[in-house]
N, C-alpha and C positions, 0 to 999 in steps of 0.2 A: 424560435420555432414553436409551432403548435404541437400538441400531443400527436395529432394525426401525421404531421410532417416528420416527427421523430420515428413513428411507426414505419413510415416509408423508408427511412434510412436504415432501420433495423432489417427490413425485408431485403434491401439490397445487400447489406452486410452478410446476412445469413447465407447468401449464395456463394460467398468466397471463404467460408469457414473451413479451416484445415485441421483443427484439433477440437474434438468434442470432449469437454471436461465434465466430471461428475460435480454435483453441487458443492461438495465439501472442498473443492479446489477452485471455487469461483473468487479468487483473489489475485492481486498483483504479486503478492509474495510467492505464490506457487508458479507464476510464469517463468521465474528465473531458474526453475528446475529443468526447464525444457530447452532453453536457448540462451546463448550469450549475446544475442542481438548484434553480432558483428558483421553479418552478411558475407563472411568469407566463402561459405558453401555456395552461394549464388554468384559471387563476383569472381572467385578464383577456382571454384570447383572442388574445394577441399575444406574440411572443418578448420575453424580458427583455433588458436592456441589454447583457449579456455572453453572450448565447446563441450557441453555435457554429453554430446553424442546420443541424444534421446530421439531425435526426429530425422526423417529423411529430408533431403533438401527441397523436395516438392511441397513440403509443408510450410516452407518459409516464404513470406511475401514482403514486399516493400510498401510501407504505409507512410502517411505524413509524419509519423513518430519514429520511423526507422524500420529496420529489419526485424522479423519475428513471425511466429505463427499467428494465425487468426483464430482465436478461441471463441467458443459460444458464450461470450460474456459481453454485455453492454454496460459500459461504465459512464456514470455522470460525474464529471470532474470539474473543479473550479466553479466560480459563481455559486457559492454555497448558500442556497436559498431555502433550506429545509424547514425554516420557520414558516414558510408559505407552502403548505402541503398539497393544496388542491390540484395544482398543476402536475405534481409528481404522481399523486394518486391516480389521476385520470390517465397519465402516460403509462404507468406501470400496469394498470388494468388492461389497457389496450394491447400492450406487448404480450402479456401473459395469455390473453384470450387468443391471439393469433399465433403466438410462438412460445408455447409452454416449455420448449427445450432450450430457450435462451435464458441465461441467468442474468439477473439485474443487480448491478453493483454500484455503490455510490462512494465517493471520496468526500470526507467532511471533517471539520474540526469539532463537530458534535453540538455546537451551540444551539442549533435549531431542533435538536432531537430531544425535546421534552418527552416524558413517558407517553403522553397521549399521541404526539406526532409519530414517535417511533412505532407504536402499536398500529397506527393507521397505515403507515408506509409498509409495514410487514404484511398486514392484511391485504394490501393492494398488490403484493407480489415481490417486495424487496427480498433479495436472497443474501447479499453480503455487503459488508461495510468496511471501508478503509478509514480508520479513526485516527486522525492526526491529533495527538493529545497535547502538543505544544510544551506545556510545563506542568509540574505537579503543584508547586507552591503557588498560592493564589496571588501573592505580590508579583511573582515573576510572570505569571500568566497575564496579569494586568499590564505589565510592561509590553508584552507582545501583542495582546489582543484588546486591551482597553476594557475588559470586563471580568466577571467572576468565572470560575470553572467548577463551581460546587456540584452542579448536576452532571457535568461532563465526567468527573471522576466516578460517578455511579453508573455510567453507561456500559462499561465492559460487562458487568454482571447482568444488567438488564438485557443487553443484546444477546448474550449467551443463553439466558433463561428463555428468551423468545424463540430460540432456534435459528437465529440469523448467524451466518458465517461471519466471523470477526477477524480482521487483521489490524494490529496496532502499529502505528508509526511514531517513532520518537526521534526528534531532531536534536543533534548535539550542537549547541550554540555556545561557543566559548564566552565566559563571564556571566551567562544567563542560565543556560541549561547544561550543567556539567555533571560530574559523577555523583554528587549528592542527590540530584534530581533523579538520576537513574537508579539509585538505591531505593528511593521511594516508589518509583514505577515498578521496579522488580518485585517489591513487596506487594504492591497492589495487584499486578497481573497474576502473580503466583497464588494469591488468595482467591482468585476467580477460577482460573484454569491454566495450569502450567503448559498446556499444549497450544495455547493461542499463538498463531504466527505473529512474530514481532520483528519489525524492521528498524534498524538504526540508520538514520540518514545523516549525512554530513552537511551542515549548514554552509551556504556560500553567501557572501554579503551582497545585498540588494536594497534599493529604496532607502528607507530611513536607518538601516542597519549596516551601511557601508563602512562605518568606523570599526566594525568588528572583524576579526580574522576568521579564517577557516580552521577547523580542528586538525590536529596532527594525527598521524597513523597511531601513535601510542595512546592518544586520548580516546580514539574510536575503539581500539582494542580493549582498553580498560573498561569502557562502557559495556562492551560485549561481555567481558568476563564478569562484570557485576550482575548483569541480567542472568547469565548462566549460573552464577552462584546462588540465585534464588530458585533454581530448579527449572527455569524456563527451557522447554524442550526444543522450540523452533525459533531460533534467533538468527537473523541474517543482517549483513552490513550492505548498505546501498550507497549510491552517489560516490562510487569508488573514485571516479575521475576528479573529484574535488580535492582529495588529499593524496592520491597516487598519480604522479605525472608520467610514469613510464611503466613498461612491462615488468621490469625488475622489481619495482615496488609492489606490484600486484602479486607477483610470485612469492615474495616474502610474506605478504599478508596471508596468502593461501597456506603457506607453511605453518602459520600461527593458528589460524582458525578453521582451515579446511575449505576446499573449493565449494562444497555443498552449502556453506554458510555465507557465501558472497553472491550478491545480485549484481551481475554485470549488465 
């Protein structure tokens, strides 16, 4: 799509927005505060068993990604091409010129966010970043991504210093990214800002990693506790369906970490 074509999609989306968020909540992390994305309120007329009960049912819509509120955030996901900034700069400027009340969010592994690129994207209107940090140790990062992560480890501090809203995503991958890596990430994030929203996601085998297993509930909880031990204030667990196969498992997880720390 062209920048102008994306602007037209943003214009159409703006007409169906049901929840207007402040800029400091322009993340996926915060979306789970509002809704369990189960659709019970629309299908059955009653809140679901894990509903946070924050929104009226008229705020919930069905989209290609499922049930939930339509928030004033435009997110660029997948196809991580931030090493080529010209397209994004033009697109972001168009969106901000026409719709300054729409927050611009990107999901990225950070590889294309050199200091210069990051500054240019911010100046063009970038509001928030989902940073999937993959692995801390360079050798493990290389296994997953085939390259170095030297400047990616510097990104949290640079993003926060610029005033961009940051959320960090950490994927628990058995045999590759386990508790020792979470120790290192806990130390890194706490050294920047302990309030940074951080999401632990459970890995599920795909493509060239089909030989690996999914993490267990105990492993995910251990990773959560490690991050909390470093003083991180805003840690949630996501991809619950990967390691919890029934409602009983979810309820037990809630007993351990609290409903507010689970992204359903």
